[in-house]
Structures are given as structure tokens and as C-alpha cells.
All heavy atoms as atom14 arrays in JSON, in Angstrom:
{
  "sequence": "MEILGILIPVSLGLGGLGLLAFIWAMKTRQFEDPDGDANRILTKDWDDKPRP",
  "atom14_mask": [
    [1, 1, 1, 1, 1, 1, 1, 1, 0, 0, 0, 0, 0, 0],
    [1, 1, 1, 1, 1, 1, 1, 1, 1, 0, 0, 0, 0, 0],
    [1, 1, 1, 1, 1, 1, 1, 1, 0, 0, 0, 0, 0, 0],
    [1, 1, 1, 1, 1, 1, 1, 1, 0, 0, 0, 0, 0, 0],
    [1, 1, 1, 1, 0, 0, 0, 0, 0, 0, 0, 0, 0, 0],
    [1, 1, 1, 1, 1, 1, 1, 1, 0, 0, 0, 0, 0, 0],
    [1, 1, 1, 1, 1, 1, 1, 1, 0, 0, 0, 0, 0, 0],
    [1, 1, 1, 1, 1, 1, 1, 1, 0, 0, 0, 0, 0, 0],
    [1, 1, 1, 1, 1, 1, 1, 0, 0, 0, 0, 0, 0, 0],
    [1, 1, 1, 1, 1, 1, 1, 0, 0, 0, 0, 0, 0, 0],
    [1, 1, 1, 1, 1, 1, 0, 0, 0, 0, 0, 0, 0, 0],
    [1, 1, 1, 1, 1, 1, 1, 1, 0, 0, 0, 0, 0, 0],
    [1, 1, 1, 1, 0, 0, 0, 0, 0, 0, 0, 0, 0, 0],
    [1, 1, 1, 1, 1, 1, 1, 1, 0, 0, 0, 0, 0, 0],
    [1, 1, 1, 1, 0, 0, 0, 0, 0, 0, 0, 0, 0, 0],
    [1, 1, 1, 1, 0, 0, 0, 0, 0, 0, 0, 0, 0, 0],
    [1, 1, 1, 1, 1, 1, 1, 1, 0, 0, 0, 0, 0, 0],
    [1, 1, 1, 1, 0, 0, 0, 0, 0, 0, 0, 0, 0, 0],
    [1, 1, 1, 1, 1, 1, 1, 1, 0, 0, 0, 0, 0, 0],
    [1, 1, 1, 1, 1, 1, 1, 1, 0, 0, 0, 0, 0, 0],
    [1, 1, 1, 1, 1, 0, 0, 0, 0, 0, 0, 0, 0, 0],
    [1, 1, 1, 1, 1, 1, 1, 1, 1, 1, 1, 0, 0, 0],
    [1, 1, 1, 1, 1, 1, 1, 1, 0, 0, 0, 0, 0, 0],
    [1, 1, 1, 1, 1, 1, 1, 1, 1, 1, 1, 1, 1, 1],
    [1, 1, 1, 1, 1, 0, 0, 0, 0, 0, 0, 0, 0, 0],
    [1, 1, 1, 1, 1, 1, 1, 1, 0, 0, 0, 0, 0, 0],
    [1, 1, 1, 1, 1, 1, 1, 1, 1, 0, 0, 0, 0, 0],
    [1, 1, 1, 1, 1, 1, 1, 0, 0, 0, 0, 0, 0, 0],
    [1, 1, 1, 1, 1, 1, 1, 1, 1, 1, 1, 0, 0, 0],
    [1, 1, 1, 1, 1, 1, 1, 1, 1, 0, 0, 0, 0, 0],
    [1, 1, 1, 1, 1, 1, 1, 1, 1, 1, 1, 0, 0, 0],
    [1, 1, 1, 1, 1, 1, 1, 1, 1, 0, 0, 0, 0, 0],
    [1, 1, 1, 1, 1, 1, 1, 1, 0, 0, 0, 0, 0, 0],
    [1, 1, 1, 1, 1, 1, 1, 0, 0, 0, 0, 0, 0, 0],
    [1, 1, 1, 1, 1, 1, 1, 1, 0, 0, 0, 0, 0, 0],
    [1, 1, 1, 1, 0, 0, 0, 0, 0, 0, 0, 0, 0, 0],
    [1, 1, 1, 1, 1, 1, 1, 1, 0, 0, 0, 0, 0, 0],
    [1, 1, 1, 1, 1, 0, 0, 0, 0, 0, 0, 0, 0, 0],
    [1, 1, 1, 1, 1, 1, 1, 1, 0, 0, 0, 0, 0, 0],
    [1, 1, 1, 1, 1, 1, 1, 1, 1, 1, 1, 0, 0, 0],
    [1, 1, 1, 1, 1, 1, 1, 1, 0, 0, 0, 0, 0, 0],
    [1, 1, 1, 1, 1, 1, 1, 1, 0, 0, 0, 0, 0, 0],
    [1, 1, 1, 1, 1, 1, 1, 0, 0, 0, 0, 0, 0, 0],
    [1, 1, 1, 1, 1, 1, 1, 1, 1, 0, 0, 0, 0, 0],
    [1, 1, 1, 1, 1, 1, 1, 1, 0, 0, 0, 0, 0, 0],
    [1, 1, 1, 1, 1, 1, 1, 1, 1, 1, 1, 1, 1, 1],
    [1, 1, 1, 1, 1, 1, 1, 1, 0, 0, 0, 0, 0, 0],
    [1, 1, 1, 1, 1, 1, 1, 1, 0, 0, 0, 0, 0, 0],
    [1, 1, 1, 1, 1, 1, 1, 1, 1, 0, 0, 0, 0, 0],
    [1, 1, 1, 1, 1, 1, 1, 0, 0, 0, 0, 0, 0, 0],
    [1, 1, 1, 1, 1, 1, 1, 1, 1, 1, 1, 0, 0, 0],
    [1, 1, 1, 1, 1, 1, 1, 0, 0, 0, 0, 0, 0, 0]
  ],
  "atom14_positions": [
    [[11.58, -29.18, 15.45], [10.13, -29.21, 15.42], [9.53, -28.27, 16.45], [8.41, -27.83, 16.28], [9.61, -30.62, 15.65], [9.89, -31.56, 14.49], [9.23, -30.89, 12.98], [8.05, -32.09, 12.56], [0.0, 0.0, 0.0], [0.0, 0.0, 0.0], [0.0, 0.0, 0.0], [0.0, 0.0, 0.0], [0.0, 0.0, 0.0], [0.0, 0.0, 0.0]],
    [[10.27, -27.98, 17.49], [9.74, -27.07, 18.52], [9.63, -25.65, 17.99], [8.81, -24.86, 18.48], [10.64, -27.11, 19.74], [10.68, -28.46, 20.41], [11.79, -28.56, 21.43], [12.45, -27.53, 21.67], [11.97, -29.64, 21.97], [0.0, 0.0, 0.0], [0.0, 0.0, 0.0], [0.0, 0.0, 0.0], [0.0, 0.0, 0.0], [0.0, 0.0, 0.0]],
    [[10.46, -25.33, 17.01], [10.44, -23.98, 16.46], [9.13, -23.7, 15.72], [8.7, -22.54, 15.59], [11.66, -23.76, 15.53], [11.85, -22.29, 15.2], [11.5, -24.54, 14.25], [12.33, -21.47, 16.32], [0.0, 0.0, 0.0], [0.0, 0.0, 0.0], [0.0, 0.0, 0.0], [0.0, 0.0, 0.0], [0.0, 0.0, 0.0], [0.0, 0.0, 0.0]],
    [[8.45, -24.74, 15.24], [7.17, -24.54, 14.56], [6.12, -23.96, 15.5], [5.21, -23.26, 15.05], [6.67, -25.86, 13.97], [7.46, -26.38, 12.77], [6.9, -27.72, 12.33], [7.44, -25.4, 11.63], [0.0, 0.0, 0.0], [0.0, 0.0, 0.0], [0.0, 0.0, 0.0], [0.0, 0.0, 0.0], [0.0, 0.0, 0.0], [0.0, 0.0, 0.0]],
    [[6.25, -24.23, 16.77], [5.33, -23.66, 17.75], [5.46, -22.15, 17.85], [4.54, -21.46, 18.29], [0.0, 0.0, 0.0], [0.0, 0.0, 0.0], [0.0, 0.0, 0.0], [0.0, 0.0, 0.0], [0.0, 0.0, 0.0], [0.0, 0.0, 0.0], [0.0, 0.0, 0.0], [0.0, 0.0, 0.0], [0.0, 0.0, 0.0], [0.0, 0.0, 0.0]],
    [[6.6, -21.63, 17.42], [6.83, -20.18, 17.42], [6.56, -19.61, 16.03], [5.92, -18.56, 15.88], [8.27, -19.86, 17.86], [8.47, -20.31, 19.31], [8.58, -18.38, 17.7], [9.89, -20.26, 19.77], [0.0, 0.0, 0.0], [0.0, 0.0, 0.0], [0.0, 0.0, 0.0], [0.0, 0.0, 0.0], [0.0, 0.0, 0.0], [0.0, 0.0, 0.0]],
    [[7.04, -20.3, 15.0], [6.94, -19.76, 13.64], [5.51, -19.7, 13.12], [5.15, -18.75, 12.41], [7.79, -20.6, 12.69], [9.3, -20.47, 12.85], [10.01, -21.39, 11.88], [9.73, -19.04, 12.63], [0.0, 0.0, 0.0], [0.0, 0.0, 0.0], [0.0, 0.0, 0.0], [0.0, 0.0, 0.0], [0.0, 0.0, 0.0], [0.0, 0.0, 0.0]],
    [[4.7, -20.67, 13.43], [3.33, -20.67, 12.92], [2.51, -19.5, 13.49], [1.9, -18.75, 12.73], [2.65, -22.04, 13.15], [3.3, -23.08, 12.26], [1.15, -21.96, 12.88], [2.83, -24.5, 12.51], [0.0, 0.0, 0.0], [0.0, 0.0, 0.0], [0.0, 0.0, 0.0], [0.0, 0.0, 0.0], [0.0, 0.0, 0.0], [0.0, 0.0, 0.0]],
    [[2.51, -19.26, 14.81], [1.77, -18.09, 15.31], [2.34, -16.76, 14.82], [1.58, -15.82, 14.54], [1.88, -18.2, 16.83], [2.2, -19.61, 17.09], [2.96, -20.09, 15.92], [0.0, 0.0, 0.0], [0.0, 0.0, 0.0], [0.0, 0.0, 0.0], [0.0, 0.0, 0.0], [0.0, 0.0, 0.0], [0.0, 0.0, 0.0], [0.0, 0.0, 0.0]],
    [[3.67, -16.67, 14.7], [4.27, -15.43, 14.21], [3.85, -15.18, 12.76], [3.5, -14.05, 12.39], [5.8, -15.47, 14.35], [6.46, -14.35, 13.59], [6.19, -15.42, 15.82], [0.0, 0.0, 0.0], [0.0, 0.0, 0.0], [0.0, 0.0, 0.0], [0.0, 0.0, 0.0], [0.0, 0.0, 0.0], [0.0, 0.0, 0.0], [0.0, 0.0, 0.0]],
    [[3.88, -16.21, 11.93], [3.49, -16.02, 10.53], [2.01, -15.69, 10.4], [1.62, -14.86, 9.57], [3.84, -17.25, 9.7], [3.09, -18.36, 10.13], [0.0, 0.0, 0.0], [0.0, 0.0, 0.0], [0.0, 0.0, 0.0], [0.0, 0.0, 0.0], [0.0, 0.0, 0.0], [0.0, 0.0, 0.0], [0.0, 0.0, 0.0], [0.0, 0.0, 0.0]],
    [[1.17, -16.3, 11.2], [-0.26, -15.95, 11.18], [-0.49, -14.52, 11.65], [-1.33, -13.79, 11.11], [-1.06, -16.93, 12.03], [-1.18, -18.35, 11.46], [-1.88, -19.25, 12.48], [-1.92, -18.34, 10.16], [0.0, 0.0, 0.0], [0.0, 0.0, 0.0], [0.0, 0.0, 0.0], [0.0, 0.0, 0.0], [0.0, 0.0, 0.0], [0.0, 0.0, 0.0]],
    [[0.26, -14.11, 12.66], [0.15, -12.73, 13.15], [0.59, -11.72, 12.1], [-0.06, -10.69, 11.91], [0.0, 0.0, 0.0], [0.0, 0.0, 0.0], [0.0, 0.0, 0.0], [0.0, 0.0, 0.0], [0.0, 0.0, 0.0], [0.0, 0.0, 0.0], [0.0, 0.0, 0.0], [0.0, 0.0, 0.0], [0.0, 0.0, 0.0], [0.0, 0.0, 0.0]],
    [[1.7, -12.0, 11.41], [2.15, -11.08, 10.37], [1.18, -11.05, 9.19], [0.95, -9.99, 8.59], [3.54, -11.48, 9.89], [4.68, -11.2, 10.87], [5.98, -11.77, 10.34], [4.8, -9.72, 11.14], [0.0, 0.0, 0.0], [0.0, 0.0, 0.0], [0.0, 0.0, 0.0], [0.0, 0.0, 0.0], [0.0, 0.0, 0.0], [0.0, 0.0, 0.0]],
    [[0.6, -12.19, 8.85], [-0.41, -12.21, 7.79], [-1.63, -11.4, 8.17], [-2.2, -10.68, 7.36], [0.0, 0.0, 0.0], [0.0, 0.0, 0.0], [0.0, 0.0, 0.0], [0.0, 0.0, 0.0], [0.0, 0.0, 0.0], [0.0, 0.0, 0.0], [0.0, 0.0, 0.0], [0.0, 0.0, 0.0], [0.0, 0.0, 0.0], [0.0, 0.0, 0.0]],
    [[-2.06, -11.53, 9.42], [-3.2, -10.75, 9.91], [-2.89, -9.26, 9.92], [-3.75, -8.44, 9.59], [0.0, 0.0, 0.0], [0.0, 0.0, 0.0], [0.0, 0.0, 0.0], [0.0, 0.0, 0.0], [0.0, 0.0, 0.0], [0.0, 0.0, 0.0], [0.0, 0.0, 0.0], [0.0, 0.0, 0.0], [0.0, 0.0, 0.0], [0.0, 0.0, 0.0]],
    [[-1.66, -8.91, 10.27], [-1.25, -7.51, 10.27], [-1.27, -6.94, 8.85], [-1.72, -5.82, 8.63], [0.15, -7.38, 10.88], [0.68, -5.98, 11.09], [-0.17, -5.25, 12.11], [2.12, -6.05, 11.54], [0.0, 0.0, 0.0], [0.0, 0.0, 0.0], [0.0, 0.0, 0.0], [0.0, 0.0, 0.0], [0.0, 0.0, 0.0], [0.0, 0.0, 0.0]],
    [[-0.8, -7.73, 7.89], [-0.85, -7.3, 6.5], [-2.28, -7.13, 6.01], [-2.59, -6.21, 5.27], [0.0, 0.0, 0.0], [0.0, 0.0, 0.0], [0.0, 0.0, 0.0], [0.0, 0.0, 0.0], [0.0, 0.0, 0.0], [0.0, 0.0, 0.0], [0.0, 0.0, 0.0], [0.0, 0.0, 0.0], [0.0, 0.0, 0.0], [0.0, 0.0, 0.0]],
    [[-3.16, -8.04, 6.42], [-4.57, -7.93, 6.03], [-5.21, -6.68, 6.63], [-5.95, -5.97, 5.95], [-5.32, -9.18, 6.47], [-6.8, -9.25, 6.13], [-6.99, -9.24, 4.62], [-7.43, -10.48, 6.74], [0.0, 0.0, 0.0], [0.0, 0.0, 0.0], [0.0, 0.0, 0.0], [0.0, 0.0, 0.0], [0.0, 0.0, 0.0], [0.0, 0.0, 0.0]],
    [[-4.9, -6.39, 7.88], [-5.43, -5.18, 8.51], [-4.91, -3.92, 7.82], [-5.66, -2.95, 7.63], [-5.08, -5.15, 9.99], [-5.84, -6.14, 10.86], [-5.3, -6.1, 12.29], [-7.31, -5.85, 10.85], [0.0, 0.0, 0.0], [0.0, 0.0, 0.0], [0.0, 0.0, 0.0], [0.0, 0.0, 0.0], [0.0, 0.0, 0.0], [0.0, 0.0, 0.0]],
    [[-3.64, -3.92, 7.42], [-3.08, -2.77, 6.71], [-3.77, -2.58, 5.36], [-4.05, -1.46, 4.95], [-1.58, -2.95, 6.52], [0.0, 0.0, 0.0], [0.0, 0.0, 0.0], [0.0, 0.0, 0.0], [0.0, 0.0, 0.0], [0.0, 0.0, 0.0], [0.0, 0.0, 0.0], [0.0, 0.0, 0.0], [0.0, 0.0, 0.0], [0.0, 0.0, 0.0]],
    [[-4.06, -3.68, 4.68], [-4.76, -3.59, 3.39], [-6.17, -3.07, 3.57], [-6.63, -2.2, 2.81], [-4.78, -4.97, 2.72], [-5.54, -4.99, 1.44], [-5.02, -4.4, 0.3], [-6.78, -5.59, 1.37], [-5.72, -4.41, -0.89], [-7.49, -5.61, 0.18], [-6.96, -5.02, -0.95], [0.0, 0.0, 0.0], [0.0, 0.0, 0.0], [0.0, 0.0, 0.0]],
    [[-6.88, -3.55, 4.58], [-8.24, -3.08, 4.83], [-8.24, -1.6, 5.2], [-9.08, -0.83, 4.74], [-8.91, -3.94, 5.93], [-9.16, -5.35, 5.39], [-10.2, -3.32, 6.42], [-9.6, -6.34, 6.43], [0.0, 0.0, 0.0], [0.0, 0.0, 0.0], [0.0, 0.0, 0.0], [0.0, 0.0, 0.0], [0.0, 0.0, 0.0], [0.0, 0.0, 0.0]],
    [[-7.26, -1.18, 6.0], [-7.14, 0.24, 6.35], [-6.91, 1.08, 5.1], [-7.5, 2.15, 4.94], [-6.0, 0.44, 7.35], [-5.69, 1.87, 7.57], [-6.36, 2.74, 8.38], [-4.65, 2.64, 6.93], [-5.8, 3.99, 8.29], [-4.75, 3.95, 7.41], [-3.66, 2.32, 6.02], [-3.88, 4.94, 6.99], [-2.8, 3.33, 5.61], [-2.91, 4.61, 6.09]],
    [[-6.04, 0.61, 4.2], [-5.75, 1.36, 2.98], [-6.99, 1.47, 2.1], [-7.22, 2.5, 1.46], [-4.61, 0.71, 2.22], [0.0, 0.0, 0.0], [0.0, 0.0, 0.0], [0.0, 0.0, 0.0], [0.0, 0.0, 0.0], [0.0, 0.0, 0.0], [0.0, 0.0, 0.0], [0.0, 0.0, 0.0], [0.0, 0.0, 0.0], [0.0, 0.0, 0.0]],
    [[-7.8, 0.43, 2.06], [-9.02, 0.49, 1.27], [-10.03, 1.45, 1.88], [-10.71, 2.19, 1.17], [-9.65, -0.9, 1.15], [-8.83, -1.87, 0.33], [-8.59, -1.37, -1.37], [-10.23, -1.56, -1.99], [0.0, 0.0, 0.0], [0.0, 0.0, 0.0], [0.0, 0.0, 0.0], [0.0, 0.0, 0.0], [0.0, 0.0, 0.0], [0.0, 0.0, 0.0]],
    [[-10.15, 1.47, 3.21], [-11.11, 2.36, 3.87], [-10.71, 3.82, 3.77], [-11.56, 4.7, 3.75], [-11.28, 1.96, 5.33], [-12.12, 0.73, 5.51], [-12.4, 0.49, 6.97], [-13.32, -0.7, 7.11], [-13.68, -0.94, 8.49], [0.0, 0.0, 0.0], [0.0, 0.0, 0.0], [0.0, 0.0, 0.0], [0.0, 0.0, 0.0], [0.0, 0.0, 0.0]],
    [[-9.41, 4.11, 3.72], [-8.96, 5.5, 3.64], [-8.74, 5.93, 2.19], [-8.14, 6.96, 1.94], [-7.68, 5.71, 4.45], [-6.66, 4.82, 3.97], [-7.91, 5.48, 5.92], [0.0, 0.0, 0.0], [0.0, 0.0, 0.0], [0.0, 0.0, 0.0], [0.0, 0.0, 0.0], [0.0, 0.0, 0.0], [0.0, 0.0, 0.0], [0.0, 0.0, 0.0]],
    [[-9.22, 5.13, 1.24], [-9.22, 5.44, -0.19], [-7.81, 5.7, -0.73], [-7.58, 6.63, -1.5], [-10.12, 6.62, -0.48], [-11.56, 6.35, -0.08], [-12.41, 7.56, -0.32], [-13.73, 7.33, 0.23], [-14.81, 7.33, -0.5], [-14.75, 7.54, -1.78], [-15.98, 7.1, 0.05], [0.0, 0.0, 0.0], [0.0, 0.0, 0.0], [0.0, 0.0, 0.0]],
    [[-6.86, 4.87, -0.36], [-5.49, 5.01, -0.84], [-5.36, 4.63, -2.31], [-4.42, 5.05, -2.96], [-4.55, 4.13, -0.01], [-4.47, 4.52, 1.44], [-3.73, 5.82, 1.63], [-2.74, 6.08, 0.97], [-4.22, 6.64, 2.54], [0.0, 0.0, 0.0], [0.0, 0.0, 0.0], [0.0, 0.0, 0.0], [0.0, 0.0, 0.0], [0.0, 0.0, 0.0]],
    [[-6.29, 3.83, -2.82], [-6.19, 3.34, -4.2], [-7.24, 4.0, -5.09], [-7.65, 3.43, -6.09], [-6.4, 1.82, -4.22], [-5.46, 1.08, -3.32], [-5.93, 0.42, -2.2], [-4.11, 1.06, -3.59], [-5.07, -0.27, -1.38], [-3.23, 0.37, -2.76], [-3.72, -0.29, -1.66], [0.0, 0.0, 0.0], [0.0, 0.0, 0.0], [0.0, 0.0, 0.0]],
    [[-7.64, 5.21, -4.77], [-8.73, 5.86, -5.49], [-8.33, 6.28, -6.9], [-9.12, 6.21, -7.82], [-9.22, 7.07, -4.71], [-10.49, 7.66, -5.25], [-11.05, 8.69, -4.31], [-11.4, 8.35, -3.18], [-11.11, 9.86, -4.71], [0.0, 0.0, 0.0], [0.0, 0.0, 0.0], [0.0, 0.0, 0.0], [0.0, 0.0, 0.0], [0.0, 0.0, 0.0]],
    [[-7.1, 6.74, -7.1], [-6.66, 7.25, -8.4], [-5.37, 6.53, -8.82], [-4.3, 7.12, -8.82], [-6.43, 8.75, -8.31], [-6.13, 9.38, -9.65], [-6.44, 8.76, -10.67], [-5.57, 10.48, -9.66], [0.0, 0.0, 0.0], [0.0, 0.0, 0.0], [0.0, 0.0, 0.0], [0.0, 0.0, 0.0], [0.0, 0.0, 0.0], [0.0, 0.0, 0.0]],
    [[-5.47, 5.25, -9.2], [-4.24, 4.52, -9.51], [-3.56, 4.97, -10.8], [-2.37, 4.81, -10.96], [-4.71, 3.07, -9.63], [-6.13, 3.17, -10.02], [-6.64, 4.42, -9.34], [0.0, 0.0, 0.0], [0.0, 0.0, 0.0], [0.0, 0.0, 0.0], [0.0, 0.0, 0.0], [0.0, 0.0, 0.0], [0.0, 0.0, 0.0], [0.0, 0.0, 0.0]],
    [[-4.31, 5.54, -11.75], [-3.71, 5.93, -13.03], [-3.32, 7.41, -13.06], [-2.68, 7.84, -14.02], [-4.68, 5.66, -14.17], [-4.9, 4.18, -14.37], [-3.96, 3.42, -14.09], [-6.0, 3.8, -14.8], [0.0, 0.0, 0.0], [0.0, 0.0, 0.0], [0.0, 0.0, 0.0], [0.0, 0.0, 0.0], [0.0, 0.0, 0.0], [0.0, 0.0, 0.0]],
    [[-3.66, 8.17, -12.06], [-3.43, 9.6, -12.09], [-1.96, 9.97, -12.2], [-1.56, 10.7, -13.11], [0.0, 0.0, 0.0], [0.0, 0.0, 0.0], [0.0, 0.0, 0.0], [0.0, 0.0, 0.0], [0.0, 0.0, 0.0], [0.0, 0.0, 0.0], [0.0, 0.0, 0.0], [0.0, 0.0, 0.0], [0.0, 0.0, 0.0], [0.0, 0.0, 0.0]],
    [[-1.13, 9.49, -11.3], [0.29, 9.83, -11.33], [0.97, 9.25, -12.55], [1.86, 9.88, -13.13], [0.98, 9.34, -10.06], [0.58, 10.15, -8.85], [0.24, 11.34, -9.03], [0.62, 9.62, -7.73], [0.0, 0.0, 0.0], [0.0, 0.0, 0.0], [0.0, 0.0, 0.0], [0.0, 0.0, 0.0], [0.0, 0.0, 0.0], [0.0, 0.0, 0.0]],
    [[0.58, 8.05, -12.95], [1.2, 7.44, -14.12], [0.92, 8.26, -15.37], [1.81, 8.43, -16.21], [0.7, 6.01, -14.29], [0.0, 0.0, 0.0], [0.0, 0.0, 0.0], [0.0, 0.0, 0.0], [0.0, 0.0, 0.0], [0.0, 0.0, 0.0], [0.0, 0.0, 0.0], [0.0, 0.0, 0.0], [0.0, 0.0, 0.0], [0.0, 0.0, 0.0]],
    [[-0.26, 8.77, -15.51], [-0.59, 9.57, -16.69], [0.05, 10.95, -16.62], [0.41, 11.51, -17.65], [-2.1, 9.7, -16.84], [-2.73, 8.4, -17.27], [-2.07, 7.56, -17.87], [-4.01, 8.24, -16.97], [0.0, 0.0, 0.0], [0.0, 0.0, 0.0], [0.0, 0.0, 0.0], [0.0, 0.0, 0.0], [0.0, 0.0, 0.0], [0.0, 0.0, 0.0]],
    [[0.18, 11.52, -15.45], [0.79, 12.84, -15.32], [2.26, 12.81, -15.68], [2.8, 13.78, -16.21], [0.62, 13.36, -13.9], [-0.7, 14.08, -13.7], [-0.71, 14.68, -12.33], [-0.79, 13.59, -11.36], [-1.85, 13.35, -10.61], [-2.88, 14.13, -10.68], [-1.87, 12.36, -9.77], [0.0, 0.0, 0.0], [0.0, 0.0, 0.0], [0.0, 0.0, 0.0]],
    [[2.95, 11.72, -15.42], [4.37, 11.62, -15.75], [4.56, 11.62, -17.27], [5.52, 12.2, -17.78], [4.97, 10.35, -15.13], [5.05, 10.51, -13.63], [6.33, 10.03, -15.7], [5.45, 9.25, -12.9], [0.0, 0.0, 0.0], [0.0, 0.0, 0.0], [0.0, 0.0, 0.0], [0.0, 0.0, 0.0], [0.0, 0.0, 0.0], [0.0, 0.0, 0.0]],
    [[3.64, 11.02, -17.99], [3.8, 10.85, -19.43], [3.32, 12.04, -20.25], [3.54, 12.06, -21.46], [3.08, 9.59, -19.88], [3.61, 8.29, -19.27], [2.72, 7.13, -19.67], [5.04, 8.05, -19.68], [0.0, 0.0, 0.0], [0.0, 0.0, 0.0], [0.0, 0.0, 0.0], [0.0, 0.0, 0.0], [0.0, 0.0, 0.0], [0.0, 0.0, 0.0]],
    [[2.68, 13.02, -19.64], [2.19, 14.16, -20.42], [3.34, 15.06, -20.8], [4.36, 15.13, -20.12], [1.15, 14.97, -19.64], [1.75, 15.46, -18.46], [-0.07, 14.14, -19.31], [0.0, 0.0, 0.0], [0.0, 0.0, 0.0], [0.0, 0.0, 0.0], [0.0, 0.0, 0.0], [0.0, 0.0, 0.0], [0.0, 0.0, 0.0], [0.0, 0.0, 0.0]],
    [[3.15, 15.78, -21.91], [4.19, 16.7, -22.37], [3.97, 18.12, -21.85], [4.73, 19.02, -22.16], [4.25, 16.68, -23.89], [4.64, 15.32, -24.4], [5.12, 15.38, -25.8], [5.41, 13.95, -26.22], [6.67, 13.72, -26.75], [0.0, 0.0, 0.0], [0.0, 0.0, 0.0], [0.0, 0.0, 0.0], [0.0, 0.0, 0.0], [0.0, 0.0, 0.0]],
    [[2.91, 18.33, -21.1], [2.65, 19.64, -20.53], [3.6, 19.88, -19.37], [3.72, 19.05, -18.46], [1.21, 19.74, -20.03], [0.2, 19.56, -21.15], [0.56, 19.86, -22.31], [-0.92, 19.12, -20.86], [0.0, 0.0, 0.0], [0.0, 0.0, 0.0], [0.0, 0.0, 0.0], [0.0, 0.0, 0.0], [0.0, 0.0, 0.0], [0.0, 0.0, 0.0]],
    [[4.28, 21.01, -19.4], [5.21, 21.34, -18.32], [4.52, 22.28, -17.35], [3.95, 23.28, -17.75], [6.47, 21.99, -18.88], [7.29, 21.04, -19.67], [7.25, 20.83, -21.01], [8.24, 20.12, -19.15], [8.12, 19.86, -21.39], [8.75, 19.4, -20.24], [8.72, 19.84, -17.89], [9.73, 18.43, -20.11], [9.7, 18.88, -17.76], [10.16, 18.17, -18.84]],
    [[4.6, 21.98, -16.12], [4.06, 22.84, -15.07], [5.21, 23.21, -14.16], [5.57, 22.48, -13.25], [2.98, 22.09, -14.29], [2.29, 22.98, -13.27], [2.5, 24.2, -13.34], [1.57, 22.46, -12.43], [0.0, 0.0, 0.0], [0.0, 0.0, 0.0], [0.0, 0.0, 0.0], [0.0, 0.0, 0.0], [0.0, 0.0, 0.0], [0.0, 0.0, 0.0]],
    [[5.82, 24.37, -14.45], [6.99, 24.79, -13.68], [6.62, 25.51, -12.39], [7.5, 25.87, -11.62], [7.87, 25.71, -14.53], [8.51, 24.94, -15.66], [8.66, 23.73, -15.53], [8.87, 25.58, -16.67], [0.0, 0.0, 0.0], [0.0, 0.0, 0.0], [0.0, 0.0, 0.0], [0.0, 0.0, 0.0], [0.0, 0.0, 0.0], [0.0, 0.0, 0.0]],
    [[5.33, 25.72, -12.18], [4.91, 26.42, -10.97], [5.02, 25.47, -9.78], [4.56, 24.33, -9.85], [3.47, 26.89, -11.1], [3.25, 27.85, -12.24], [1.79, 28.18, -12.35], [1.49, 28.83, -13.66], [0.07, 28.91, -13.93], [0.0, 0.0, 0.0], [0.0, 0.0, 0.0], [0.0, 0.0, 0.0], [0.0, 0.0, 0.0], [0.0, 0.0, 0.0]],
    [[5.59, 25.93, -8.69], [5.63, 25.07, -7.5], [4.24, 24.93, -6.9], [3.44, 25.86, -6.91], [6.57, 25.79, -6.55], [6.57, 27.2, -7.0], [6.28, 27.17, -8.48], [0.0, 0.0, 0.0], [0.0, 0.0, 0.0], [0.0, 0.0, 0.0], [0.0, 0.0, 0.0], [0.0, 0.0, 0.0], [0.0, 0.0, 0.0], [0.0, 0.0, 0.0]],
    [[3.95, 23.77, -6.42], [2.66, 23.55, -5.78], [2.71, 24.02, -4.34], [3.69, 23.8, -3.65], [2.29, 22.07, -5.82], [2.02, 21.6, -7.23], [1.53, 20.2, -7.22], [1.22, 19.78, -8.58], [0.74, 18.62, -8.9], [0.49, 17.73, -7.97], [0.5, 18.33, -10.14], [0.0, 0.0, 0.0], [0.0, 0.0, 0.0], [0.0, 0.0, 0.0]],
    [[1.63, 24.67, -3.87], [1.62, 25.15, -2.47], [1.51, 24.04, -1.48], [1.11, 22.97, -1.7], [0.4, 26.06, -2.42], [-0.44, 25.74, -3.61], [0.44, 25.05, -4.6], [0.0, 0.0, 0.0], [0.0, 0.0, 0.0], [0.0, 0.0, 0.0], [0.0, 0.0, 0.0], [0.0, 0.0, 0.0], [0.0, 0.0, 0.0], [0.0, 0.0, 0.0]]
  ]
}
């Protein structure tokens, strides 16, 4: 039972860290184009030119 005194704050801290990471990702527009890469993979157009 003494271990709960350690596990509960650690789990709350990790949950808060995950929430902060999610908020940061939303503010930096990480999820702006969720379908872009998925649609580009399925196209039949070949682009053999290397991107700069």
C-alpha cells in the first residue's frame, strides 16, 4: 500500500505530460493535413524527382 504513494503522483505526472504534449501538437498545427500523406501514397502519379 505504500507504493501507491509513489505510483499515483507518477501516473498523474505522466498523464499531465501527455496532455501538455497534445496541447503543444495542436498549437504547432501538427494535425493540419491528416489526409494528405494517406492520399499521396494511393495516387498513381509517379514523381521521380527528388525533393530539395
